[in-house]
TORBA-708905 format. One line per 8 residues: number of its first residue (from 1); their letters; for each residue y, z negated, x negated of N, C-alpha, C. Coordinates in nm, 2 decimals, always signed. Layout:
N
NUM) A) Y,Z,X,Y,Z,X,Y,Z,X  ...
//
This chain:
229
1) MPNNPRLV) -0.12,-0.01,-0.09,+0.00,+0.02,+0.00,+0.13,+0.01,-0.08  +0.25,+0.07,-0.05,+0.35,+0.08,-0.14,+0.43,-0.05,-0.13  +0.53,-0.05,-0.22,+0.60,-0.19,-0.22,+0.70,-0.21,-0.11  +0.65,-0.25,+0.02,+0.74,-0.25,+0.14,+0.68,-0.33,+0.25  +0.65,-0.46,+0.17,+0.61,-0.56,+0.27,+0.73,-0.60,+0.37  +0.64,-0.63,+0.48,+0.73,-0.70,+0.61,+0.65,-0.82,+0.64  +0.73,-0.92,+0.62,+0.66,-1.06,+0.61,+0.77,-1.17,+0.67  +0.70,-1.27,+0.73,+0.78,-1.38,+0.77,+0.75,-1.49,+0.71
9) FFGPPGAG) +0.82,-1.58,+0.66,+0.76,-1.73,+0.64,+0.78,-1.84,+0.73  +0.67,-1.91,+0.73,+0.65,-2.00,+0.85,+0.61,-2.14,+0.76  +0.66,-2.23,+0.84,+0.65,-2.38,+0.78,+0.75,-2.50,+0.83  +0.74,-2.59,+0.80,+0.81,-2.70,+0.82,+0.94,-2.72,+0.77  +1.06,-2.76,+0.82,+1.18,-2.75,+0.73,+1.14,-2.83,+0.59  +1.21,-2.78,+0.48,+1.17,-2.85,+0.37,+1.06,-2.79,+0.29  +0.96,-2.71,+0.32,+0.86,-2.67,+0.27,+0.88,-2.57,+0.16  +1.01,-2.54,+0.14,+1.03,-2.44,+0.04,+1.03,-2.28,+0.07
17) KGTQAERL) +1.03,-2.25,+0.20,+1.05,-2.12,+0.23,+1.15,-2.04,+0.19  +1.29,-2.10,+0.17,+1.39,-2.03,+0.11,+1.36,-1.99,-0.04  +1.32,-2.10,-0.10,+1.28,-2.11,-0.26,+1.20,-1.96,-0.28  +1.08,-1.97,-0.21,+0.96,-1.88,-0.24,+1.02,-1.70,-0.17  +1.13,-1.73,-0.07,+1.14,-1.59,-0.03,+1.24,-1.52,-0.12  +1.34,-1.59,-0.18,+1.41,-1.54,-0.30,+1.34,-1.51,-0.39  +1.24,-1.56,-0.44,+1.15,-1.54,-0.56,+1.08,-1.37,-0.51  +1.03,-1.40,-0.39,+0.99,-1.24,-0.36,+1.08,-1.14,-0.35
25) TETYGVPH) +1.21,-1.17,-0.30,+1.29,-1.08,-0.32,+1.31,-1.02,-0.46  +1.33,-1.12,-0.54,+1.32,-1.07,-0.70,+1.21,-1.00,-0.75  +1.09,-1.03,-0.71,+0.95,-0.99,-0.77,+0.92,-0.85,-0.69  +0.96,-0.83,-0.59,+0.89,-0.74,-0.48,+1.02,-0.61,-0.45  +1.13,-0.66,-0.49,+1.24,-0.55,-0.44,+1.29,-0.56,-0.28  +1.27,-0.65,-0.21,+1.27,-0.64,-0.06,+1.40,-0.74,-0.04  +1.49,-0.72,+0.07,+1.58,-0.82,+0.10,+1.53,-0.93,+0.15  +1.59,-1.07,+0.14,+1.57,-1.18,+0.18,+1.64,-1.23,+0.31
33) ISSGDILR) +1.60,-1.23,+0.44,+1.69,-1.26,+0.56,+1.67,-1.42,+0.59  +1.74,-1.49,+0.57,+1.75,-1.64,+0.60,+1.83,-1.66,+0.72  +1.74,-1.69,+0.83,+1.81,-1.72,+0.98,+1.92,-1.84,+0.93  +1.86,-1.92,+0.86,+1.94,-2.07,+0.84,+2.08,-2.03,+0.76  +2.09,-1.94,+0.68,+2.20,-1.90,+0.58,+2.29,-1.86,+0.69  +2.24,-1.74,+0.79,+2.29,-1.69,+0.87,+2.36,-1.74,+0.98  +2.29,-1.85,+1.04,+2.34,-1.91,+1.11,+2.45,-2.01,+1.07  +2.44,-2.11,+0.95,+2.56,-2.18,+0.90,+2.66,-2.10,+0.85
41) DGSRSGTE) +2.65,-1.96,+0.79,+2.77,-1.90,+0.78,+2.86,-1.88,+0.91  +2.77,-1.86,+1.02,+2.85,-1.81,+1.16,+2.92,-1.96,+1.19  +2.83,-2.07,+1.19,+2.91,-2.19,+1.25,+3.03,-2.21,+1.16  +3.06,-2.16,+1.03,+3.17,-2.20,+0.98,+3.27,-2.11,+1.00  +3.23,-2.00,+1.07,+3.35,-1.88,+1.10,+3.48,-1.92,+1.19  +3.45,-2.04,+1.25,+3.56,-2.07,+1.35,+3.56,-1.98,+1.48  +3.50,-1.89,+1.51,+3.48,-1.78,+1.61,+3.41,-1.84,+1.75  +3.42,-1.81,+1.85,+3.36,-1.85,+1.97,+3.21,-1.87,+1.96
49) LGNEIASY) +3.14,-1.78,+1.88,+3.01,-1.75,+1.86,+2.96,-1.87,+1.76  +3.07,-1.86,+1.66,+3.05,-1.97,+1.56,+3.04,-2.12,+1.59  +3.12,-2.15,+1.69,+3.12,-2.29,+1.75,+2.99,-2.31,+1.85  +2.97,-2.20,+1.90,+2.84,-2.21,+1.98,+2.71,-2.25,+1.87  +2.70,-2.17,+1.77,+2.58,-2.19,+1.68,+2.58,-2.35,+1.61  +2.71,-2.39,+1.60,+2.73,-2.51,+1.51,+2.69,-2.63,+1.63  +2.71,-2.60,+1.74,+2.69,-2.72,+1.83,+2.54,-2.76,+1.86  +2.44,-2.64,+1.81,+2.31,-2.63,+1.81,+2.27,-2.69,+1.65
57) IDNGRLVP) +2.29,-2.64,+1.55,+2.23,-2.67,+1.43,+2.28,-2.81,+1.36  +2.41,-2.85,+1.42,+2.45,-3.00,+1.36,+2.37,-3.10,+1.41  +2.32,-3.07,+1.51,+2.22,-3.15,+1.61,+2.08,-3.16,+1.58  +2.04,-3.07,+1.50,+1.93,-3.08,+1.47,+1.83,-2.97,+1.56  +1.90,-2.90,+1.66,+1.82,-2.80,+1.75,+1.83,-2.68,+1.74  +1.73,-2.61,+1.82,+1.70,-2.44,+1.77,+1.80,-2.38,+1.85  +1.86,-2.29,+1.80,+1.96,-2.19,+1.87,+1.85,-2.09,+1.98  +1.92,-2.07,+2.10,+1.83,-1.99,+2.21,+1.77,-1.88,+2.15
65) DELICRII) +1.64,-1.83,+2.21,+1.60,-1.71,+2.15,+1.72,-1.58,+2.16  +1.75,-1.55,+2.30,+1.83,-1.46,+2.29,+1.92,-1.44,+2.18  +2.02,-1.54,+2.17,+2.12,-1.51,+2.05,+2.06,-1.50,+1.90  +1.96,-1.59,+1.88,+1.90,-1.58,+1.72,+1.82,-1.42,+1.71  +1.75,-1.39,+1.84,+1.70,-1.24,+1.82,+1.82,-1.14,+1.81  +1.90,-1.15,+1.88,+2.01,-1.04,+1.85,+2.07,-1.05,+1.72  +2.07,-1.15,+1.64,+2.13,-1.16,+1.54,+2.03,-1.12,+1.42  +1.91,-1.16,+1.40,+1.83,-1.11,+1.33,+1.79,-0.95,+1.34
73) FEEIAKPA) +1.79,-0.92,+1.46,+1.74,-0.78,+1.47,+1.86,-0.67,+1.44  +1.96,-0.75,+1.42,+2.11,-0.65,+1.37,+2.07,-0.63,+1.22  +2.03,-0.79,+1.15,+2.00,-0.75,+1.01,+1.88,-0.66,+0.96  +1.76,-0.67,+1.05,+1.66,-0.58,+0.99,+1.69,-0.43,+1.03  +1.78,-0.41,+1.12,+1.82,-0.28,+1.16,+1.93,-0.18,+1.03  +1.94,-0.28,+0.94,+2.04,-0.24,+0.82,+1.95,-0.15,+0.73  +2.01,-0.05,+0.67,+1.92,+0.06,+0.58,+1.85,-0.03,+0.48  +1.91,-0.13,+0.42,+1.82,-0.20,+0.33,+1.70,-0.26,+0.32
81) CQRGFVLD) +1.67,-0.27,+0.48,+1.54,-0.33,+0.53,+1.46,-0.20,+0.59  +1.48,-0.10,+0.56,+1.39,+0.02,+0.59,+1.28,+0.02,+0.50  +1.29,-0.04,+0.38,+1.20,-0.05,+0.30,+1.09,-0.17,+0.29  +1.14,-0.27,+0.39,+1.09,-0.39,+0.39,+1.16,-0.50,+0.39  +1.12,-0.61,+0.39,+1.19,-0.77,+0.41,+1.12,-0.88,+0.42  +1.20,-0.99,+0.39,+1.11,-1.10,+0.40,+1.20,-1.20,+0.48  +1.15,-1.25,+0.61,+1.22,-1.32,+0.66,+1.20,-1.47,+0.69  +1.30,-1.56,+0.65,+1.30,-1.69,+0.64,+1.34,-1.77,+0.76
89) GFPRSVEQ) +1.27,-1.85,+0.83,+1.32,-1.93,+0.97,+1.30,-1.86,+1.08  +1.25,-1.74,+1.08,+1.23,-1.67,+1.23,+1.11,-1.59,+1.20  +1.03,-1.55,+1.32,+1.06,-1.66,+1.44,+1.00,-1.79,+1.45  +1.06,-1.85,+1.56,+1.03,-2.01,+1.56,+0.98,-2.03,+1.69  +0.92,-1.94,+1.79,+0.87,-1.92,+1.91,+0.79,-1.81,+1.92  +0.68,-1.82,+2.00,+0.60,-1.70,+2.02,+0.66,-1.59,+2.09  +0.75,-1.63,+2.17,+0.84,-1.52,+2.24,+0.92,-1.44,+2.12  +0.98,-1.55,+2.04,+1.05,-1.45,+1.91,+0.97,-1.37,+1.82
97) AEALDEIL) +0.85,-1.41,+1.82,+0.73,-1.33,+1.74,+0.69,-1.21,+1.81  +0.69,-1.23,+1.93,+0.65,-1.10,+2.06,+0.76,-0.99,+2.03  +0.87,-1.05,+2.03,+1.02,-0.96,+2.01,+1.01,-0.91,+1.89  +0.98,-0.98,+1.81,+0.98,-0.89,+1.64,+0.90,-0.79,+1.64  +0.76,-0.81,+1.69,+0.66,-0.70,+1.70,+0.70,-0.58,+1.76  +0.77,-0.62,+1.87,+0.78,-0.51,+1.97,+0.90,-0.41,+1.91  +0.99,-0.48,+1.84,+1.11,-0.41,+1.77,+1.07,-0.32,+1.65  +0.98,-0.39,+1.58,+0.91,-0.32,+1.47,+0.82,-0.22,+1.51
105) AGRGFRLQ) +0.76,-0.23,+1.58,+0.65,-0.14,+1.64,+0.77,+0.01,+1.70  +0.87,-0.03,+1.77,+0.97,+0.07,+1.82,+1.01,+0.16,+1.69  +1.00,+0.11,+1.57,+1.06,+0.19,+1.47,+0.93,+0.23,+1.36  +0.81,+0.23,+1.42,+0.71,+0.26,+1.35,+0.65,+0.20,+1.24  +0.69,+0.03,+1.25,+0.65,-0.04,+1.14,+0.56,-0.16,+1.20  +0.50,-0.25,+1.13,+0.43,-0.35,+1.17,+0.44,-0.47,+1.08  +0.47,-0.60,+1.13,+0.46,-0.71,+1.03,+0.31,-0.72,+0.97  +0.32,-0.74,+0.84,+0.23,-0.75,+0.76,+0.14,-0.88,+0.77
113) GAIELELS) +0.22,-0.97,+0.75,+0.17,-1.10,+0.75,+0.26,-1.22,+0.76  +0.22,-1.34,+0.82,+0.30,-1.49,+0.83,+0.23,-1.57,+0.72  +0.32,-1.62,+0.62,+0.29,-1.68,+0.52,+0.34,-1.82,+0.58  +0.22,-1.92,+0.60,+0.24,-2.03,+0.63,+0.26,-2.13,+0.50  +0.37,-2.22,+0.48,+0.37,-2.31,+0.37,+0.35,-2.46,+0.42  +0.24,-2.53,+0.38,+0.19,-2.64,+0.45,+0.25,-2.76,+0.36  +0.28,-2.86,+0.42,+0.35,-2.98,+0.38,+0.33,-3.10,+0.44  +0.31,-3.20,+0.36,+0.30,-3.33,+0.47,+0.44,-3.39,+0.52
121) EAEITDRL) +0.45,-3.47,+0.61,+0.56,-3.48,+0.67,+0.64,-3.60,+0.59  +0.56,-3.68,+0.52,+0.61,-3.76,+0.43,+0.71,-3.69,+0.29  +0.64,-3.58,+0.27,+0.71,-3.51,+0.13,+0.82,-3.43,+0.18  +0.78,-3.40,+0.33,+0.94,-3.31,+0.38,+1.06,-3.42,+0.40  +1.04,-3.54,+0.45,+1.14,-3.61,+0.46,+1.20,-3.64,+0.32  +1.13,-3.66,+0.22,+1.16,-3.70,+0.09,+1.25,-3.59,+0.03  +1.21,-3.47,+0.06,+1.27,-3.34,+0.00,+1.41,-3.33,+0.06  +1.41,-3.32,+0.20,+1.55,-3.30,+0.25,+1.64,-3.39,+0.27
129) TARRWCED) +1.61,-3.52,+0.27,+1.72,-3.63,+0.25,+1.79,-3.62,+0.11  +1.72,-3.56,+0.01,+1.77,-3.56,-0.14,+1.82,-3.40,-0.15  +1.84,-3.34,-0.05,+1.88,-3.19,-0.05,+2.05,-3.19,-0.06  +2.12,-3.13,-0.14,+2.23,-3.08,-0.15,+2.27,-2.95,-0.17  +2.38,-2.90,-0.10,+2.42,-2.76,-0.15,+2.58,-2.75,-0.19  +2.61,-2.64,-0.22,+2.73,-2.59,-0.28,+2.82,-2.51,-0.15  +2.92,-2.59,-0.09,+2.99,-2.52,+0.01,+3.05,-2.38,-0.02  +3.09,-2.36,-0.16,+3.14,-2.25,-0.20,+3.06,-2.13,-0.25
137) CGAVFNLK) +2.94,-2.15,-0.29,+2.84,-2.04,-0.32,+2.73,-2.03,-0.26  +2.69,-2.16,-0.19,+2.57,-2.14,-0.12,+2.46,-2.20,-0.21  +2.46,-2.25,-0.34,+2.34,-2.28,-0.40,+2.30,-2.38,-0.36  +2.16,-2.41,-0.36,+2.08,-2.54,-0.30,+2.04,-2.60,-0.43  +2.03,-2.74,-0.41,+2.00,-2.85,-0.50,+1.92,-2.93,-0.45  +1.85,-3.04,-0.54,+1.77,-3.14,-0.49,+1.80,-3.26,-0.58  +1.84,-3.35,-0.55,+1.88,-3.48,-0.65,+1.77,-3.52,-0.71  +1.64,-3.51,-0.67,+1.53,-3.55,-0.76,+1.47,-3.49,-0.86
145) FDPPEMRG) +1.46,-3.34,-0.81,+1.40,-3.26,-0.92,+1.46,-3.13,-0.96  +1.60,-3.10,-0.88,+1.69,-3.00,-0.93,+1.81,-3.06,-0.92  +1.89,-3.13,-0.98,+2.01,-3.17,-0.95,+2.10,-3.10,-0.98  +2.22,-3.09,-0.90,+2.34,-3.01,-0.98,+2.40,-2.99,-1.10  +2.37,-3.12,-1.20,+2.43,-3.08,-1.33,+2.31,-3.05,-1.40  +2.20,-2.99,-1.34,+2.10,-2.89,-1.44,+2.11,-2.76,-1.44  +2.20,-2.69,-1.33,+2.23,-2.56,-1.36,+2.37,-2.54,-1.27  +2.46,-2.42,-1.31,+2.56,-2.39,-1.24,+2.56,-2.31,-1.13
153) CKRGRPIS) +2.68,-2.32,-1.06,+2.68,-2.23,-0.92,+2.64,-2.09,-0.96  +2.65,-2.02,-0.83,+2.59,-1.89,-0.87,+2.71,-1.80,-0.89  +2.82,-1.86,-0.87,+2.95,-1.78,-0.93,+2.98,-1.78,-1.09  +2.89,-1.88,-1.17,+2.93,-1.88,-1.30,+3.01,-1.99,-1.34  +3.06,-2.07,-1.23,+3.15,-2.17,-1.26,+3.09,-2.30,-1.28  +3.18,-2.40,-1.37,+3.12,-2.54,-1.41,+3.08,-2.60,-1.28  +2.96,-2.65,-1.27,+2.93,-2.72,-1.13,+3.04,-2.82,-1.09  +3.11,-2.89,-1.17,+3.21,-3.00,-1.16,+3.33,-2.92,-1.03
161) ECDIVQRA) +3.33,-2.81,-1.05,+3.43,-2.71,-0.94,+3.35,-2.70,-0.83  +3.24,-2.70,-0.83,+3.18,-2.68,-0.68,+3.19,-2.80,-0.57  +3.19,-2.77,-0.45,+3.20,-2.87,-0.35,+3.04,-2.91,-0.30  +2.97,-3.00,-0.36,+2.84,-3.05,-0.35,+2.85,-3.15,-0.21  +2.79,-3.10,-0.11,+2.77,-3.18,+0.02,+2.63,-3.18,+0.06  +2.60,-3.29,+0.15,+2.48,-3.28,+0.23,+2.48,-3.22,+0.38  +2.41,-3.14,+0.39,+2.42,-3.07,+0.54,+2.40,-3.17,+0.64  +2.45,-3.14,+0.74,+2.47,-3.25,+0.85,+2.30,-3.20,+0.90
169) DDTAGTVQ) +2.21,-3.15,+0.90,+2.08,-3.15,+0.97,+1.97,-3.18,+0.82  +2.03,-3.25,+0.71,+1.95,-3.29,+0.63,+1.94,-3.45,+0.62  +2.02,-3.51,+0.72,+2.02,-3.66,+0.73,+1.89,-3.73,+0.78  +1.84,-3.81,+0.76,+1.72,-3.87,+0.78,+1.69,-3.85,+0.94  +1.79,-3.89,+1.02,+1.77,-3.91,+1.16,+1.72,-3.74,+1.24  +1.84,-3.66,+1.15,+1.83,-3.53,+1.17,+1.70,-3.45,+1.13  +1.65,-3.52,+1.04,+1.53,-3.45,+0.99,+1.40,-3.46,+1.08  +1.39,-3.60,+1.14,+1.28,-3.65,+1.25,+1.32,-3.57,+1.36
177) TRLKVYRE) +1.41,-3.51,+1.39,+1.42,-3.44,+1.51,+1.39,-3.29,+1.52  +1.43,-3.28,+1.36,+1.38,-3.13,+1.35,+1.21,-3.12,+1.33  +1.18,-3.20,+1.27,+0.99,-3.22,+1.24,+0.94,-3.25,+1.40  +1.00,-3.30,+1.49,+0.96,-3.30,+1.62,+0.95,-3.17,+1.71  +1.07,-3.09,+1.69,+1.10,-2.97,+1.72,+0.98,-2.84,+1.67  +0.96,-2.89,+1.55,+0.87,-2.79,+1.46,+0.72,-2.81,+1.52  +0.69,-2.93,+1.53,+0.55,-2.96,+1.56,+0.54,-2.94,+1.72  +0.63,-2.93,+1.80,+0.60,-2.90,+1.94,+0.60,-2.74,+1.94
185) TAGPIIDY) +0.64,-2.66,+1.86,+0.63,-2.52,+1.85,+0.57,-2.45,+1.75  +0.51,-2.51,+1.67,+0.41,-2.47,+1.52,+0.30,-2.41,+1.60  +0.21,-2.49,+1.67,+0.08,-2.45,+1.74,+0.07,-2.31,+1.80  +0.15,-2.28,+1.89,+0.14,-2.16,+1.94,+0.15,-2.05,+1.85  +0.25,-2.05,+1.73,+0.28,-1.95,+1.67,+0.18,-1.92,+1.58  +0.12,-2.05,+1.53,+0.03,-2.02,+1.44,-0.12,-1.95,+1.50  -0.15,-1.97,+1.63,-0.23,-1.92,+1.71,-0.21,-1.75,+1.71  -0.08,-1.75,+1.74,-0.02,-1.58,+1.76,-0.07,-1.51,+1.67
193) YARDGRLY) -0.05,-1.55,+1.51,-0.05,-1.47,+1.40,-0.19,-1.47,+1.36  -0.26,-1.62,+1.39,-0.39,-1.59,+1.34,-0.51,-1.57,+1.44  -0.47,-1.49,+1.53,-0.58,-1.43,+1.63,-0.59,-1.27,+1.58  -0.47,-1.21,+1.51,-0.52,-1.07,+1.46,-0.51,-1.07,+1.28  -0.54,-1.20,+1.26,-0.56,-1.19,+1.10,-0.45,-1.18,+1.00  -0.33,-1.20,+1.07,-0.20,-1.20,+1.01,-0.14,-1.34,+0.93  -0.21,-1.45,+0.96,-0.16,-1.58,+0.93,-0.24,-1.62,+0.78  -0.16,-1.64,+0.69,-0.18,-1.69,+0.53,-0.14,-1.83,+0.51
201) PIVTNGQS) -0.22,-1.91,+0.53,-0.18,-2.07,+0.49,-0.14,-2.07,+0.36  -0.08,-2.15,+0.27,-0.06,-2.20,+0.15,-0.02,-2.33,+0.14  -0.12,-2.45,+0.09,-0.07,-2.59,+0.06,+0.01,-2.58,-0.04  +0.13,-2.66,-0.02,+0.22,-2.67,-0.11,+0.24,-2.85,-0.15  +0.16,-2.91,-0.11,+0.18,-3.06,-0.14,+0.16,-3.09,-0.29  +0.27,-3.16,-0.35,+0.26,-3.20,-0.48,+0.25,-3.11,-0.59  +0.31,-2.94,-0.52,+0.29,-2.86,-0.63,+0.45,-2.81,-0.67  +0.47,-2.76,-0.81,+0.60,-2.71,-0.82,+0.63,-2.58,-0.73
209) PEEVFRQL) +0.73,-2.52,-0.76,+0.77,-2.40,-0.70,+0.71,-2.30,-0.78  +0.70,-2.31,-0.91,+0.60,-2.18,-0.99,+0.47,-2.21,-0.96  +0.39,-2.30,-0.94,+0.24,-2.31,-0.88,+0.23,-2.25,-0.74  +0.35,-2.27,-0.65,+0.34,-2.21,-0.52,+0.32,-2.08,-0.52  +0.44,-2.04,-0.61,+0.46,-1.88,-0.61,+0.32,-1.81,-0.67  +0.26,-1.87,-0.76,+0.13,-1.81,-0.80,+0.05,-1.80,-0.69  +0.03,-1.91,-0.61,-0.06,-1.87,-0.51,+0.01,-1.76,-0.42  +0.11,-1.77,-0.38,+0.18,-1.67,-0.29,+0.16,-1.51,-0.36
217) QNTLGEMG) +0.16,-1.50,-0.49,+0.14,-1.37,-0.54,-0.02,-1.33,-0.52  -0.10,-1.42,-0.54,-0.24,-1.38,-0.52,-0.25,-1.36,-0.36  -0.20,-1.41,-0.27,-0.20,-1.39,-0.12,-0.15,-1.25,-0.12  -0.05,-1.21,-0.16,+0.02,-1.07,-0.13,-0.06,-1.00,-0.19  -0.13,-1.01,-0.31,-0.23,-0.91,-0.36,-0.35,-0.90,-0.29  -0.40,-0.99,-0.22,-0.50,-0.96,-0.11,-0.46,-0.87,+0.00  -0.33,-0.87,+0.02,-0.25,-0.78,+0.14,-0.27,-0.63,+0.07  -0.28,-0.63,-0.06,-0.25,-0.50,-0.12,-0.09,-0.51,-0.16
225) VVPVQ) +0.00,-0.60,-0.14,+0.12,-0.57,-0.19,+0.13,-0.61,-0.34  +0.19,-0.53,-0.43,+0.22,-0.55,-0.56,+0.37,-0.55,-0.59  +0.39,-0.61,-0.71,+0.55,-0.63,-0.77,+0.61,-0.49,-0.79  +0.72,-0.48,-0.78,+0.79,-0.38,-0.84,+0.75,-0.36,-1.00  +0.77,-0.24,-1.01,+0.72,-0.21,-1.17,+0.84,-0.19,-1.24
//
């Protein structure tokens, strides 16, 4: 199969979907579409739509299907995504998964696989409450294993010039709300992709991002997807 993977990353918040999706983008040459980044950018825009988005994510709730589907489908319709993409944080319901399959089929494509990153609840809480990000460049850090002072921002400035904050949805109380929502929706989506053999689970407990990525590359190799030469 050519280097045009169409994949979704699936798993609880904090499982490392964004990190692994970015690695895939670099190695396999396809765009990374993060629903979380898109929604957070929108929530800071100050527009009517942005304020509506903020009212959901700041309280750890999911954005309604109709709204998130419209936003994501506009992204995958862009020319860069005609050669493939990696979706991070979408779909989050069976209805969204069905809508994605329908949109792709109408364009002559098929989602090749759903990568499920598995992680214990205790490790999720530990990771997310220690997560920080730069409001200026969007770089994500972790106070325990990847603190800001260990690397600069994406714009090449000293980290001291960045505005490092904790996301409103990474506090302990909101993390529990997000995990509850995830548990309520995960089962049906797992079943949806498992029924036709498109679900690929990867256990990430206690593993470094490098170890997880090696597992991921092995999984993609089984699909027939190879890195860009």
